[in-house]
mmJSON file of the N, C-alpha and C atoms, coordinates in Angstrom:
{"data_MODEL":{"atom_site":{
"group_PDB":["ATOM","ATOM","ATOM","ATOM","ATOM","ATOM","ATOM","ATOM","ATOM","ATOM","ATOM","ATOM","ATOM","ATOM","ATOM","ATOM","ATOM","ATOM","ATOM","ATOM","ATOM","ATOM","ATOM","ATOM","ATOM","ATOM","ATOM","ATOM","ATOM","ATOM","ATOM","ATOM","ATOM","ATOM","ATOM","ATOM","ATOM","ATOM","ATOM","ATOM","ATOM","ATOM","ATOM","ATOM","ATOM","ATOM","ATOM","ATOM","ATOM","ATOM","ATOM","ATOM","ATOM","ATOM","ATOM","ATOM","ATOM","ATOM","ATOM","ATOM","ATOM","ATOM","ATOM","ATOM","ATOM","ATOM","ATOM","ATOM","ATOM","ATOM","ATOM","ATOM","ATOM","ATOM","ATOM","ATOM","ATOM","ATOM","ATOM","ATOM","ATOM","ATOM","ATOM","ATOM","ATOM","ATOM","ATOM","ATOM","ATOM","ATOM","ATOM","ATOM","ATOM","ATOM","ATOM","ATOM","ATOM","ATOM","ATOM","ATOM","ATOM","ATOM","ATOM","ATOM","ATOM","ATOM","ATOM","ATOM","ATOM","ATOM","ATOM","ATOM","ATOM","ATOM","ATOM","ATOM","ATOM","ATOM","ATOM","ATOM","ATOM","ATOM","ATOM","ATOM","ATOM","ATOM","ATOM","ATOM","ATOM","ATOM","ATOM","ATOM","ATOM","ATOM","ATOM","ATOM","ATOM","ATOM","ATOM","ATOM","ATOM","ATOM","ATOM","ATOM","ATOM","ATOM","ATOM","ATOM","ATOM","ATOM","ATOM","ATOM","ATOM","ATOM","ATOM","ATOM","ATOM","ATOM","ATOM","ATOM","ATOM","ATOM","ATOM","ATOM","ATOM","ATOM","ATOM","ATOM","ATOM","ATOM","ATOM","ATOM","ATOM","ATOM","ATOM","ATOM","ATOM","ATOM","ATOM","ATOM","ATOM","ATOM","ATOM","ATOM","ATOM","ATOM","ATOM","ATOM","ATOM","ATOM","ATOM","ATOM","ATOM","ATOM","ATOM","ATOM","ATOM","ATOM","ATOM","ATOM","ATOM","ATOM","ATOM","ATOM","ATOM","ATOM","ATOM"],
"id":[1,2,3,4,5,6,7,8,9,10,11,12,13,14,15,16,17,18,19,20,21,22,23,24,25,26,27,28,29,30,31,32,33,34,35,36,37,38,39,40,41,42,43,44,45,46,47,48,49,50,51,52,53,54,55,56,57,58,59,60,61,62,63,64,65,66,67,68,69,70,71,72,73,74,75,76,77,78,79,80,81,82,83,84,85,86,87,88,89,90,91,92,93,94,95,96,97,98,99,100,101,102,103,104,105,106,107,108,109,110,111,112,113,114,115,116,117,118,119,120,121,122,123,124,125,126,127,128,129,130,131,132,133,134,135,136,137,138,139,140,141,142,143,144,145,146,147,148,149,150,151,152,153,154,155,156,157,158,159,160,161,162,163,164,165,166,167,168,169,170,171,172,173,174,175,176,177,178,179,180,181,182,183,184,185,186,187,188,189,190,191,192,193,194,195,196,197,198,199,200,201,202,203,204,205,206,207],
"type_symbol":["N","C","C","N","C","C","N","C","C","N","C","C","N","C","C","N","C","C","N","C","C","N","C","C","N","C","C","N","C","C","N","C","C","N","C","C","N","C","C","N","C","C","N","C","C","N","C","C","N","C","C","N","C","C","N","C","C","N","C","C","N","C","C","N","C","C","N","C","C","N","C","C","N","C","C","N","C","C","N","C","C","N","C","C","N","C","C","N","C","C","N","C","C","N","C","C","N","C","C","N","C","C","N","C","C","N","C","C","N","C","C","N","C","C","N","C","C","N","C","C","N","C","C","N","C","C","N","C","C","N","C","C","N","C","C","N","C","C","N","C","C","N","C","C","N","C","C","N","C","C","N","C","C","N","C","C","N","C","C","N","C","C","N","C","C","N","C","C","N","C","C","N","C","C","N","C","C","N","C","C","N","C","C","N","C","C","N","C","C","N","C","C","N","C","C","N","C","C","N","C","C","N","C","C","N","C","C"],
"label_atom_id":["N","CA","C","N","CA","C","N","CA","C","N","CA","C","N","CA","C","N","CA","C","N","CA","C","N","CA","C","N","CA","C","N","CA","C","N","CA","C","N","CA","C","N","CA","C","N","CA","C","N","CA","C","N","CA","C","N","CA","C","N","CA","C","N","CA","C","N","CA","C","N","CA","C","N","CA","C","N","CA","C","N","CA","C","N","CA","C","N","CA","C","N","CA","C","N","CA","C","N","CA","C","N","CA","C","N","CA","C","N","CA","C","N","CA","C","N","CA","C","N","CA","C","N","CA","C","N","CA","C","N","CA","C","N","CA","C","N","CA","C","N","CA","C","N","CA","C","N","CA","C","N","CA","C","N","CA","C","N","CA","C","N","CA","C","N","CA","C","N","CA","C","N","CA","C","N","CA","C","N","CA","C","N","CA","C","N","CA","C","N","CA","C","N","CA","C","N","CA","C","N","CA","C","N","CA","C","N","CA","C","N","CA","C","N","CA","C","N","CA","C","N","CA","C","N","CA","C","N","CA","C","N","CA","C","N","CA","C","N","CA","C"],
"label_alt_id":[null,null,null,null,null,null,null,null,null,null,null,null,null,null,null,null,null,null,null,null,null,null,null,null,null,null,null,null,null,null,null,null,null,null,null,null,null,null,null,null,null,null,null,null,null,null,null,null,null,null,null,null,null,null,null,null,null,null,null,null,null,null,null,null,null,null,null,null,null,null,null,null,null,null,null,null,null,null,null,null,null,null,null,null,null,null,null,null,null,null,null,null,null,null,null,null,null,null,null,null,null,null,null,null,null,null,null,null,null,null,null,null,null,null,null,null,null,null,null,null,null,null,null,null,null,null,null,null,null,null,null,null,null,null,null,null,null,null,null,null,null,null,null,null,null,null,null,null,null,null,null,null,null,null,null,null,null,null,null,null,null,null,null,null,null,null,null,null,null,null,null,null,null,null,null,null,null,null,null,null,null,null,null,null,null,null,null,null,null,null,null,null,null,null,null,null,null,null,null,null,null,null,null,null,null,null,null],
"label_comp_id":["MET","MET","MET","ASN","ASN","ASN","VAL","VAL","VAL","GLU","GLU","GLU","LEU","LEU","LEU","ARG","ARG","ARG","VAL","VAL","VAL","ALA","ALA","ALA","SER","SER","SER","ALA","ALA","ALA","ASN","ASN","ASN","ARG","ARG","ARG","TRP","TRP","TRP","TRP","TRP","TRP","ALA","ALA","ALA","ARG","ARG","ARG","VAL","VAL","VAL","ALA","ALA","ALA","ALA","ALA","ALA","THR","THR","THR","VAL","VAL","VAL","ARG","ARG","ARG","ARG","ARG","ARG","ILE","ILE","ILE","ILE","ILE","ILE","GLY","GLY","GLY","ALA","ALA","ALA","PRO","PRO","PRO","ASP","ASP","ASP","TYR","TYR","TYR","ALA","ALA","ALA","ALA","ALA","ALA","TYR","TYR","TYR","VAL","VAL","VAL","ALA","ALA","ALA","HIS","HIS","HIS","VAL","VAL","VAL","HIS","HIS","HIS","ALA","ALA","ALA","GLN","GLN","GLN","HIS","HIS","HIS","PRO","PRO","PRO","GLY","GLY","GLY","CYS","CYS","CYS","GLU","GLU","GLU","PRO","PRO","PRO","MET","MET","MET","SER","SER","SER","GLU","GLU","GLU","ARG","ARG","ARG","GLU","GLU","GLU","PHE","PHE","PHE","VAL","VAL","VAL","ARG","ARG","ARG","GLU","GLU","GLU","ARG","ARG","ARG","LEU","LEU","LEU","SER","SER","SER","ALA","ALA","ALA","ARG","ARG","ARG","TYR","TYR","TYR","GLU","GLU","GLU","ARG","ARG","ARG","PRO","PRO","PRO","GLY","GLY","GLY","SER","SER","SER","ARG","ARG","ARG","CYS","CYS","CYS","CYS","CYS","CYS"],
"label_asym_id":["A","A","A","A","A","A","A","A","A","A","A","A","A","A","A","A","A","A","A","A","A","A","A","A","A","A","A","A","A","A","A","A","A","A","A","A","A","A","A","A","A","A","A","A","A","A","A","A","A","A","A","A","A","A","A","A","A","A","A","A","A","A","A","A","A","A","A","A","A","A","A","A","A","A","A","A","A","A","A","A","A","A","A","A","A","A","A","A","A","A","A","A","A","A","A","A","A","A","A","A","A","A","A","A","A","A","A","A","A","A","A","A","A","A","A","A","A","A","A","A","A","A","A","A","A","A","A","A","A","A","A","A","A","A","A","A","A","A","A","A","A","A","A","A","A","A","A","A","A","A","A","A","A","A","A","A","A","A","A","A","A","A","A","A","A","A","A","A","A","A","A","A","A","A","A","A","A","A","A","A","A","A","A","A","A","A","A","A","A","A","A","A","A","A","A","A","A","A","A","A","A","A","A","A","A","A","A"],
"label_entity_id":["1","1","1","1","1","1","1","1","1","1","1","1","1","1","1","1","1","1","1","1","1","1","1","1","1","1","1","1","1","1","1","1","1","1","1","1","1","1","1","1","1","1","1","1","1","1","1","1","1","1","1","1","1","1","1","1","1","1","1","1","1","1","1","1","1","1","1","1","1","1","1","1","1","1","1","1","1","1","1","1","1","1","1","1","1","1","1","1","1","1","1","1","1","1","1","1","1","1","1","1","1","1","1","1","1","1","1","1","1","1","1","1","1","1","1","1","1","1","1","1","1","1","1","1","1","1","1","1","1","1","1","1","1","1","1","1","1","1","1","1","1","1","1","1","1","1","1","1","1","1","1","1","1","1","1","1","1","1","1","1","1","1","1","1","1","1","1","1","1","1","1","1","1","1","1","1","1","1","1","1","1","1","1","1","1","1","1","1","1","1","1","1","1","1","1","1","1","1","1","1","1","1","1","1","1","1","1"],
"label_seq_id":[1,1,1,2,2,2,3,3,3,4,4,4,5,5,5,6,6,6,7,7,7,8,8,8,9,9,9,10,10,10,11,11,11,12,12,12,13,13,13,14,14,14,15,15,15,16,16,16,17,17,17,18,18,18,19,19,19,20,20,20,21,21,21,22,22,22,23,23,23,24,24,24,25,25,25,26,26,26,27,27,27,28,28,28,29,29,29,30,30,30,31,31,31,32,32,32,33,33,33,34,34,34,35,35,35,36,36,36,37,37,37,38,38,38,39,39,39,40,40,40,41,41,41,42,42,42,43,43,43,44,44,44,45,45,45,46,46,46,47,47,47,48,48,48,49,49,49,50,50,50,51,51,51,52,52,52,53,53,53,54,54,54,55,55,55,56,56,56,57,57,57,58,58,58,59,59,59,60,60,60,61,61,61,62,62,62,63,63,63,64,64,64,65,65,65,66,66,66,67,67,67,68,68,68,69,69,69],
"pdbx_PDB_ins_code":[null,null,null,null,null,null,null,null,null,null,null,null,null,null,null,null,null,null,null,null,null,null,null,null,null,null,null,null,null,null,null,null,null,null,null,null,null,null,null,null,null,null,null,null,null,null,null,null,null,null,null,null,null,null,null,null,null,null,null,null,null,null,null,null,null,null,null,null,null,null,null,null,null,null,null,null,null,null,null,null,null,null,null,null,null,null,null,null,null,null,null,null,null,null,null,null,null,null,null,null,null,null,null,null,null,null,null,null,null,null,null,null,null,null,null,null,null,null,null,null,null,null,null,null,null,null,null,null,null,null,null,null,null,null,null,null,null,null,null,null,null,null,null,null,null,null,null,null,null,null,null,null,null,null,null,null,null,null,null,null,null,null,null,null,null,null,null,null,null,null,null,null,null,null,null,null,null,null,null,null,null,null,null,null,null,null,null,null,null,null,null,null,null,null,null,null,null,null,null,null,null,null,null,null,null,null,null],
"Cartn_x":[0.842,0.19,1.039,0.912,1.349,1.24,2.045,1.793,0.525,-0.028,-0.907,-2.246,-2.42,-3.638,-3.681,-2.395,-2.448,-2.709,-2.562,-2.768,-4.303,-4.94,-6.281,-7.158,-6.631,-7.077,-7.202,-6.041,-6.091,-6.891,-7.079,-8.042,-9.261,-9.929,-11.257,-11.185,-10.413,-10.518,-10.688,-9.742,-10.025,-11.473,-11.822,-13.24,-14.302,-14.385,-15.193,-15.296,-13.934,-13.696,-14.505,-14.012,-14.416,-16.162,-16.78,-18.118,-18.842,-17.983,-18.61,-18.708,-17.565,-17.306,-18.299,-18.65,-19.437,-20.905,-21.376,-22.626,-22.814,-21.746,-21.53,-21.812,-20.955,-21.309,-22.463,-23.036,-24.251,-23.874,-22.52,-22.342,-23.137,-23.641,-24.262,-23.393,-23.782,-22.917,-23.533,-22.907,-23.39,-23.338,-22.179,-21.975,-22.827,-23.405,-24.274,-25.81,-25.884,-27.15,-27.396,-26.352,-26.14,-26.543,-25.798,-25.87,-27.375,-27.958,-29.33,-30.645,-30.138,-31.044,-30.935,-29.783,-29.461,-30.143,-30.021,-30.594,-32.06,-32.416,-34.116,-34.836,-34.278,-35.304,-34.721,-34.755,-34.074,-34.815,-34.014,-34.745,-34.68,-34.607,-34.645,-33.129,-33.138,-31.711,-31.441,-30.481,-29.992,-29.572,-29.862,-29.482,-27.823,-27.501,-26.239,-25.586,-24.231,-23.806,-24.048,-23.956,-24.283,-25.985,-26.521,-28.052,-28.29,-27.526,-27.678,-27.42,-26.128,-25.796,-26.774,-26.931,-27.816,-29.181,-29.711,-31.101,-30.803,-29.728,-29.435,-29.257,-28.376,-28.178,-29.504,-30.344,-31.519,-32.388,-32.471,-33.328,-33.081,-31.871,-31.143,-31.436,-31.187,-31.071,-32.347,-33.245,-34.266,-35.438,-35.503,-36.866,-36.671,-37.588,-37.41,-37.588,-36.89,-37.197,-36.547,-35.797,-35.347,-33.943,-33.436,-32.07,-32.431,-31.369,-31.447,-30.835,-30.074,-29.255,-29.404],
"Cartn_y":[-1.292,0.13,1.265,2.109,3.343,4.383,5.303,6.159,6.984,7.554,8.166,7.576,6.071,5.386,5.28,4.931,4.81,6.314,7.215,8.726,8.877,8.605,8.435,7.704,6.427,5.452,5.943,6.352,6.729,8.155,9.225,10.261,9.65,8.736,8.324,7.564,6.857,6.374,7.707,8.603,9.58,10.193,10.446,11.197,10.221,8.884,8.083,8.119,8.007,8.097,9.439,10.495,11.872,12.0,11.686,11.339,10.534,9.636,8.711,9.27,10.007,10.802,11.97,12.533,13.683,13.119,11.788,11.368,10.945,10.398,9.958,11.297,12.332,13.229,14.343,13.974,14.874,16.212,16.296,17.479,17.419,18.702,18.842,18.726,17.799,17.493,18.267,19.771,20.474,19.804,19.187,18.529,17.633,16.836,15.832,16.329,17.315,18.266,18.688,19.283,19.857,18.666,17.793,16.61,16.185,16.024,15.381,16.476,17.742,18.747,18.808,18.675,18.495,17.306,16.078,14.888,14.631,15.135,14.752,16.128,17.386,18.447,19.339,18.789,19.717,20.73,22.166,23.401,23.916,23.469,24.023,24.383,25.626,26.235,25.744,25.049,24.885,25.957,25.93,26.96,27.187,28.405,28.665,27.603,27.605,26.683,27.171,28.621,29.375,29.0,29.222,28.991,27.62,26.754,25.406,24.916,25.224,25.103,25.581,26.81,27.6,26.857,26.175,25.676,24.201,23.622,22.296,22.187,23.293,23.342,23.867,24.706,25.321,23.829,23.255,21.899,21.187,20.931,20.204,20.612,21.879,22.149,23.17,23.449,24.36,23.764,22.613,21.503,20.988,21.529,20.72,19.309,18.326,17.055,16.266,17.148,16.335,15.742,16.104,15.465,14.445,13.659,12.752,13.248,14.271,14.812,16.329],
"Cartn_z":[0.084,0.176,0.102,-1.072,-0.898,0.157,0.183,1.345,1.22,-0.082,-0.337,0.248,0.016,0.366,1.803,2.351,3.897,4.547,3.958,4.611,4.416,3.158,2.88,3.625,4.06,4.89,6.284,6.772,8.189,8.46,7.405,7.387,7.525,6.621,6.863,8.263,8.669,10.17,11.152,11.065,12.065,11.826,10.69,10.545,10.997,10.975,11.587,13.179,13.542,14.995,15.632,14.87,15.333,15.27,14.387,14.051,15.272,15.631,16.592,17.855,18.192,19.45,19.524,18.229,18.55,18.916,18.35,18.463,20.015,20.633,21.905,22.949,22.674,23.624,23.145,22.155,21.616,20.973,20.585,19.698,18.422,18.118,16.519,15.588,14.428,13.241,12.271,11.858,10.872,9.435,9.168,7.867,7.564,8.478,8.246,8.042,8.89,8.524,7.194,6.666,5.317,4.481,4.551,3.584,3.606,4.773,4.785,4.315,4.462,3.962,2.411,1.938,0.23,-0.334,0.617,-0.086,0.111,1.255,1.615,1.292,1.166,1.021,-0.007,-1.205,-2.442,-2.487,-2.78,-2.8,-1.601,-0.37,1.044,1.145,1.928,2.023,3.515,3.831,5.279,5.864,7.2,8.284,8.051,8.589,8.895,9.984,9.913,10.96,12.458,12.389,13.698,14.235,13.087,13.488,13.964,13.019,13.399,14.754,15.346,16.649,17.674,17.394,18.404,18.448,17.565,17.51,18.242,17.826,18.309,20.248,20.554,21.871,22.413,21.816,22.867,22.731,21.531,21.642,22.662,23.066,24.112,25.388,25.776,27.004,27.729,26.701,27.098,27.299,27.027,27.401,29.01,29.89,31.224,31.064,31.712,31.785,30.727,29.645,28.539,28.822,30.035,30.501,31.666,31.902,32.967,34.328,34.257,35.201,35.48],
"occupancy":[1.0,1.0,1.0,1.0,1.0,1.0,1.0,1.0,1.0,1.0,1.0,1.0,1.0,1.0,1.0,1.0,1.0,1.0,1.0,1.0,1.0,1.0,1.0,1.0,1.0,1.0,1.0,1.0,1.0,1.0,1.0,1.0,1.0,1.0,1.0,1.0,1.0,1.0,1.0,1.0,1.0,1.0,1.0,1.0,1.0,1.0,1.0,1.0,1.0,1.0,1.0,1.0,1.0,1.0,1.0,1.0,1.0,1.0,1.0,1.0,1.0,1.0,1.0,1.0,1.0,1.0,1.0,1.0,1.0,1.0,1.0,1.0,1.0,1.0,1.0,1.0,1.0,1.0,1.0,1.0,1.0,1.0,1.0,1.0,1.0,1.0,1.0,1.0,1.0,1.0,1.0,1.0,1.0,1.0,1.0,1.0,1.0,1.0,1.0,1.0,1.0,1.0,1.0,1.0,1.0,1.0,1.0,1.0,1.0,1.0,1.0,1.0,1.0,1.0,1.0,1.0,1.0,1.0,1.0,1.0,1.0,1.0,1.0,1.0,1.0,1.0,1.0,1.0,1.0,1.0,1.0,1.0,1.0,1.0,1.0,1.0,1.0,1.0,1.0,1.0,1.0,1.0,1.0,1.0,1.0,1.0,1.0,1.0,1.0,1.0,1.0,1.0,1.0,1.0,1.0,1.0,1.0,1.0,1.0,1.0,1.0,1.0,1.0,1.0,1.0,1.0,1.0,1.0,1.0,1.0,1.0,1.0,1.0,1.0,1.0,1.0,1.0,1.0,1.0,1.0,1.0,1.0,1.0,1.0,1.0,1.0,1.0,1.0,1.0,1.0,1.0,1.0,1.0,1.0,1.0,1.0,1.0,1.0,1.0,1.0,1.0,1.0,1.0,1.0,1.0,1.0,1.0],
"B_iso_or_equiv":[0.0,0.0,0.0,0.0,0.0,0.0,0.0,0.0,0.0,0.0,0.0,0.0,0.0,0.0,0.0,0.0,0.0,0.0,0.0,0.0,0.0,0.0,0.0,0.0,0.0,0.0,0.0,0.0,0.0,0.0,0.0,0.0,0.0,0.0,0.0,0.0,0.0,0.0,0.0,0.0,0.0,0.0,0.0,0.0,0.0,0.0,0.0,0.0,0.0,0.0,0.0,0.0,0.0,0.0,0.0,0.0,0.0,0.0,0.0,0.0,0.0,0.0,0.0,0.0,0.0,0.0,0.0,0.0,0.0,0.0,0.0,0.0,0.0,0.0,0.0,0.0,0.0,0.0,0.0,0.0,0.0,0.0,0.0,0.0,0.0,0.0,0.0,0.0,0.0,0.0,0.0,0.0,0.0,0.0,0.0,0.0,0.0,0.0,0.0,0.0,0.0,0.0,0.0,0.0,0.0,0.0,0.0,0.0,0.0,0.0,0.0,0.0,0.0,0.0,0.0,0.0,0.0,0.0,0.0,0.0,0.0,0.0,0.0,0.0,0.0,0.0,0.0,0.0,0.0,0.0,0.0,0.0,0.0,0.0,0.0,0.0,0.0,0.0,0.0,0.0,0.0,0.0,0.0,0.0,0.0,0.0,0.0,0.0,0.0,0.0,0.0,0.0,0.0,0.0,0.0,0.0,0.0,0.0,0.0,0.0,0.0,0.0,0.0,0.0,0.0,0.0,0.0,0.0,0.0,0.0,0.0,0.0,0.0,0.0,0.0,0.0,0.0,0.0,0.0,0.0,0.0,0.0,0.0,0.0,0.0,0.0,0.0,0.0,0.0,0.0,0.0,0.0,0.0,0.0,0.0,0.0,0.0,0.0,0.0,0.0,0.0,0.0,0.0,0.0,0.0,0.0,0.0],
"pdbx_formal_charge":[null,null,null,null,null,null,null,null,null,null,null,null,null,null,null,null,null,null,null,null,null,null,null,null,null,null,null,null,null,null,null,null,null,null,null,null,null,null,null,null,null,null,null,null,null,null,null,null,null,null,null,null,null,null,null,null,null,null,null,null,null,null,null,null,null,null,null,null,null,null,null,null,null,null,null,null,null,null,null,null,null,null,null,null,null,null,null,null,null,null,null,null,null,null,null,null,null,null,null,null,null,null,null,null,null,null,null,null,null,null,null,null,null,null,null,null,null,null,null,null,null,null,null,null,null,null,null,null,null,null,null,null,null,null,null,null,null,null,null,null,null,null,null,null,null,null,null,null,null,null,null,null,null,null,null,null,null,null,null,null,null,null,null,null,null,null,null,null,null,null,null,null,null,null,null,null,null,null,null,null,null,null,null,null,null,null,null,null,null,null,null,null,null,null,null,null,null,null,null,null,null,null,null,null,null,null,null],
"auth_seq_id":[1,1,1,2,2,2,3,3,3,4,4,4,5,5,5,6,6,6,7,7,7,8,8,8,9,9,9,10,10,10,11,11,11,12,12,12,13,13,13,14,14,14,15,15,15,16,16,16,17,17,17,18,18,18,19,19,19,20,20,20,21,21,21,22,22,22,23,23,23,24,24,24,25,25,25,26,26,26,27,27,27,28,28,28,29,29,29,30,30,30,31,31,31,32,32,32,33,33,33,34,34,34,35,35,35,36,36,36,37,37,37,38,38,38,39,39,39,40,40,40,41,41,41,42,42,42,43,43,43,44,44,44,45,45,45,46,46,46,47,47,47,48,48,48,49,49,49,50,50,50,51,51,51,52,52,52,53,53,53,54,54,54,55,55,55,56,56,56,57,57,57,58,58,58,59,59,59,60,60,60,61,61,61,62,62,62,63,63,63,64,64,64,65,65,65,66,66,66,67,67,67,68,68,68,69,69,69],
"auth_comp_id":["MET","MET","MET","ASN","ASN","ASN","VAL","VAL","VAL","GLU","GLU","GLU","LEU","LEU","LEU","ARG","ARG","ARG","VAL","VAL","VAL","ALA","ALA","ALA","SER","SER","SER","ALA","ALA","ALA","ASN","ASN","ASN","ARG","ARG","ARG","TRP","TRP","TRP","TRP","TRP","TRP","ALA","ALA","ALA","ARG","ARG","ARG","VAL","VAL","VAL","ALA","ALA","ALA","ALA","ALA","ALA","THR","THR","THR","VAL","VAL","VAL","ARG","ARG","ARG","ARG","ARG","ARG","ILE","ILE","ILE","ILE","ILE","ILE","GLY","GLY","GLY","ALA","ALA","ALA","PRO","PRO","PRO","ASP","ASP","ASP","TYR","TYR","TYR","ALA","ALA","ALA","ALA","ALA","ALA","TYR","TYR","TYR","VAL","VAL","VAL","ALA","ALA","ALA","HIS","HIS","HIS","VAL","VAL","VAL","HIS","HIS","HIS","ALA","ALA","ALA","GLN","GLN","GLN","HIS","HIS","HIS","PRO","PRO","PRO","GLY","GLY","GLY","CYS","CYS","CYS","GLU","GLU","GLU","PRO","PRO","PRO","MET","MET","MET","SER","SER","SER","GLU","GLU","GLU","ARG","ARG","ARG","GLU","GLU","GLU","PHE","PHE","PHE","VAL","VAL","VAL","ARG","ARG","ARG","GLU","GLU","GLU","ARG","ARG","ARG","LEU","LEU","LEU","SER","SER","SER","ALA","ALA","ALA","ARG","ARG","ARG","TYR","TYR","TYR","GLU","GLU","GLU","ARG","ARG","ARG","PRO","PRO","PRO","GLY","GLY","GLY","SER","SER","SER","ARG","ARG","ARG","CYS","CYS","CYS","CYS","CYS","CYS"],
"auth_asym_id":["A","A","A","A","A","A","A","A","A","A","A","A","A","A","A","A","A","A","A","A","A","A","A","A","A","A","A","A","A","A","A","A","A","A","A","A","A","A","A","A","A","A","A","A","A","A","A","A","A","A","A","A","A","A","A","A","A","A","A","A","A","A","A","A","A","A","A","A","A","A","A","A","A","A","A","A","A","A","A","A","A","A","A","A","A","A","A","A","A","A","A","A","A","A","A","A","A","A","A","A","A","A","A","A","A","A","A","A","A","A","A","A","A","A","A","A","A","A","A","A","A","A","A","A","A","A","A","A","A","A","A","A","A","A","A","A","A","A","A","A","A","A","A","A","A","A","A","A","A","A","A","A","A","A","A","A","A","A","A","A","A","A","A","A","A","A","A","A","A","A","A","A","A","A","A","A","A","A","A","A","A","A","A","A","A","A","A","A","A","A","A","A","A","A","A","A","A","A","A","A","A","A","A","A","A","A","A"],
"auth_atom_id":["N","CA","C","N","CA","C","N","CA","C","N","CA","C","N","CA","C","N","CA","C","N","CA","C","N","CA","C","N","CA","C","N","CA","C","N","CA","C","N","CA","C","N","CA","C","N","CA","C","N","CA","C","N","CA","C","N","CA","C","N","CA","C","N","CA","C","N","CA","C","N","CA","C","N","CA","C","N","CA","C","N","CA","C","N","CA","C","N","CA","C","N","CA","C","N","CA","C","N","CA","C","N","CA","C","N","CA","C","N","CA","C","N","CA","C","N","CA","C","N","CA","C","N","CA","C","N","CA","C","N","CA","C","N","CA","C","N","CA","C","N","CA","C","N","CA","C","N","CA","C","N","CA","C","N","CA","C","N","CA","C","N","CA","C","N","CA","C","N","CA","C","N","CA","C","N","CA","C","N","CA","C","N","CA","C","N","CA","C","N","CA","C","N","CA","C","N","CA","C","N","CA","C","N","CA","C","N","CA","C","N","CA","C","N","CA","C","N","CA","C","N","CA","C","N","CA","C","N","CA","C","N","CA","C","N","CA","C","N","CA","C"],
"pdbx_PDB_model_num":[1,1,1,1,1,1,1,1,1,1,1,1,1,1,1,1,1,1,1,1,1,1,1,1,1,1,1,1,1,1,1,1,1,1,1,1,1,1,1,1,1,1,1,1,1,1,1,1,1,1,1,1,1,1,1,1,1,1,1,1,1,1,1,1,1,1,1,1,1,1,1,1,1,1,1,1,1,1,1,1,1,1,1,1,1,1,1,1,1,1,1,1,1,1,1,1,1,1,1,1,1,1,1,1,1,1,1,1,1,1,1,1,1,1,1,1,1,1,1,1,1,1,1,1,1,1,1,1,1,1,1,1,1,1,1,1,1,1,1,1,1,1,1,1,1,1,1,1,1,1,1,1,1,1,1,1,1,1,1,1,1,1,1,1,1,1,1,1,1,1,1,1,1,1,1,1,1,1,1,1,1,1,1,1,1,1,1,1,1,1,1,1,1,1,1,1,1,1,1,1,1,1,1,1,1,1,1]
}}}
């Protein structure tokens, strides 16, 4: 396996690890959101990254009873 393929493989592996960690800790994933909007809602404009993060965090923390602790 040449160096470029090893680097590409390592980059894909780290991207999967990072995505898994974000899901575990509940961090919003803007890239996945944008991909979903483009794939499932053609013609709709996705929120900006700032709007997305603000909306996800408010949905997570502003509802009483939505957390276990």
